[in-house]
C-alpha positions in Angstrom: 279.6 1.7 -149.7 279.8 5.3 -148.6 282.8 4.7 -146.4 284.6 2.7 -149.1 284.1 5.5 -151.7 285.4 8.1 -149.3 288.6 6.2 -148.7 289.5 6.0 -152.5 291.6 8.5 -154.5 290.0 11.9 -155.0 289.3 11.6 -158.8 287.5 8.2 -158.4 286.0 9.3 -155.1 283.9 12.2 -156.6 282.4 10.0 -159.4 281.5 7.1 -157.0 280.0 9.5 -154.4 277.8 11.1 -157.1 276.6 7.7 -158.3 276.0 6.7 -154.6 273.8 9.8 -154.0 271.9 9.0 -157.2 271.3 5.4 -156.1 270.2 6.5 -152.6 267.7 8.9 -154.2 266.4 6.2 -156.5 266.1 3.8 -153.5 264.1 6.4 -151.5 261.8 7.1 -154.4 261.1 3.3 -154.8 260.4 2.9 -151.1 257.9 5.7 -151.0 256.2 4.4 -154.2 256.1 0.9 -152.6 254.5 2.3 -149.4 251.9 4.3 -151.5 251.0 1.2 -153.5 250.8 -1.0 -150.5 248.5 1.4 -148.7 246.3 1.7 -151.8 246.0 -2.1 -152.0 245.1 -2.3 -148.3 242.6 0.5 -148.7 241.2 -1.2 -151.8 240.8 -4.5 -149.9 239.1 -2.7 -147.0 236.9 -0.9 -149.5 236.0 -4.1 -151.2 235.2 -5.7 -147.8 232.9 -2.8 -146.9 231.2 -2.9 -150.3 230.5 -6.6 -150.0 229.1 -6.4 -146.5 227.3 -3.2 -147.6 225.5 -4.9 -150.5 224.1 -7.4 -148.1 222.9 -4.7 -145.7 221.7 -2.4 -148.5 218.5 -4.2 -149.0 217.6 -4.2 -145.3 218.7 -0.5 -145.0 216.6 0.3 -148.0 213.6 -1.4 -146.6 214.1 0.4 -143.2 214.4 3.7 -144.9 211.3 3.1 -147.0 209.4 2.2 -143.8 210.5 5.4 -142.1 209.7 7.5 -145.2 206.2 6.0 -145.3 205.6 6.8 -141.6 206.9 10.3 -142.1 204.6 10.8 -145.1 201.6 9.5 -143.1 202.4 11.9 -140.2 202.7 14.8 -142.6 199.3 14.0 -144.2 197.7 13.8 -140.8 199.2 17.1 -139.8 197.9 18.6 -143.1 194.4 17.3 -142.3 194.5 18.8 -138.8 195.6 22.2 -140.3 192.8 22.1 -142.8 190.3 21.3 -140.0 191.6 24.1 -137.8 191.4 26.5 -140.7 187.8 25.5 -141.4 186.9 26.0 -137.7 188.6 29.3 -137.7 186.6 30.5 -140.7 183.4 29.3 -139.1 184.3 31.2 -135.8 185.1 34.3 -137.8 181.8 34.1 -139.6 179.9 33.7 -136.3 181.8 36.7 -134.8 180.9 38.9 -137.8 177.2 37.9 -137.4 177.3 38.7 -133.6 178.9 42.1 -134.3 176.2 42.9 -136.9 173.5 42.0 -134.4 175.1 44.2 -131.7 175.3 47.0 -134.2 171.5 46.7 -135.0 170.8 46.6 -131.2 172.9 49.7 -130.7 171.1 51.5 -133.5 167.7 50.6 -131.9 168.9 51.8 -128.5 170.1 55.1 -129.9 166.9 55.6 -131.8 164.9 54.9 -128.6 167.1 57.3 -126.7 166.5 60.0 -129.3 162.7 59.3 -129.2 162.6 59.6 -125.3 164.7 62.8 -125.5 162.3 64.3 -128.0 159.3 63.3 -125.9 160.8 65.0 -122.9 161.4 68.2 -124.9 157.8 68.4 -126.2 156.2 69.6 -122.9 158.8 72.4 -122.6 158.1 73.5 -126.2 154.4 73.5 -125.5 155.1 75.9 -122.6 156.7 78.3 -125.0 153.6 78.1 -127.3 150.8 78.1 -124.6 152.4 79.8 -121.7 151.6 76.9 -119.4 154.4 74.7 -118.0 153.4 71.2 -117.2 156.6 69.7 -118.5 158.5 69.2 -115.2 155.9 66.8 -113.8 155.5 65.1 -117.2 159.3 64.6 -117.5 159.5 63.0 -114.1 156.6 60.7 -115.0 158.2 59.7 -118.3 161.6 59.1 -117.0 160.2 56.8 -114.2 158.1 54.8 -116.6 160.9 54.6 -119.2 159.3 56.9 -121.7 155.8 55.3 -121.7 152.6 57.2 -121.1 149.9 55.9 -118.8 146.6 55.2 -120.5 
């Protein structure tokens, strides 16, 4: 048609070429709309197929998911119980450690008191020397340090 319109007289030729361009544009628009609708229909058919097969599998998938969820919940509960037990053990251990430290502190105080007592006993003979003028403290100190601060009876 394009060739025939070009071979005509110039006044008719311009009108026919304009109509021809308009018709070609309309044809291209209709082709693209047809492709769009055809692809939508095929997509819709594919979607419907998937949904139909999906509905049959939905029940089995749901049951499978429910089973996995229950197993996960059970594992979570077991882990929580182990954490609680570990925390209880930790608190008992801490309490025992505090008790041991208190006992050690009392023993330390006893040892310091005993050390002070021995030191004071060793100083007494030297102080007596200052009062009496006699010095027997050197021998007494040796005897007390060898016996651990106890006097012979």
